[in-house]
C-alpha positions in Angstrom: 84.2 107.4 101.7 81.8 110.2 102.0 81.2 113.5 100.3 82.9 115.5 103.0 86.1 113.6 102.5 85.9 114.1 98.7 85.4 117.8 99.3 88.4 117.9 101.5 90.5 116.4 98.7 89.9 119.4 96.5 90.1 122.1 99.2 92.9 120.9 101.5 96.5 121.7 100.4 99.5 119.5 101.0 101.0 120.8 104.2 104.6 119.7 103.6 107.1 118.3 101.2 107.9 118.8 97.6 104.3 119.6 96.7 103.5 121.8 99.7 100.6 124.1 98.8 99.2 121.9 96.1 95.6 120.6 96.6 95.5 117.0 97.6 93.4 116.3 94.5 96.0 117.8 92.2 99.0 115.8 93.5 100.7 113.8 90.8 100.2 110.0 90.7 103.9 109.2 91.1 103.9 111.2 94.3 100.9 109.3 95.6 102.5 106.0 94.5 105.6 106.9 96.5 103.5 107.3 99.6 101.8 104.0 98.9 105.2 102.3 98.7 106.9 104.1 101.6 103.9 104.5 103.9 101.3 107.2 104.3 101.8 109.7 107.2 99.7 109.2 110.3 96.5 110.9 110.9 94.0 112.7 108.8 96.5 113.7 106.1 97.6 110.1 105.6 94.0 108.9 105.2 93.3 111.6 102.6 96.5 110.8 100.7 95.5 107.1 100.8 92.0 107.9 99.5 93.4 110.1 96.7 95.8 107.3 95.8 92.9 104.9 95.4 90.9 107.4 93.3 93.9 108.1 91.1 95.0 104.5 90.8 91.5 103.4 89.7 91.1 106.2 87.2 88.2 107.8 89.2 89.5 111.4 89.3 86.5 112.6 87.4 84.5 112.1 90.6 86.1 115.2 91.9 85.3 117.5 89.0 81.8 118.6 90.2 83.4 119.5 93.6 85.9 122.0 92.2 
């Protein structure tokens, strides 16, 4: 994990689905958990969703506050 990836979590919006247009960092935990169960999409978006899931799951969302 690097600072560039963390910055992308707060600036990149979900490109598809129920929460299209929502910043990755603002996705609800149950949506991230669904991806964790069903499988993350391939590529960069999948890696970012997996990272956000880990951050959310471990209660580390405050790490992103200074980046907003």
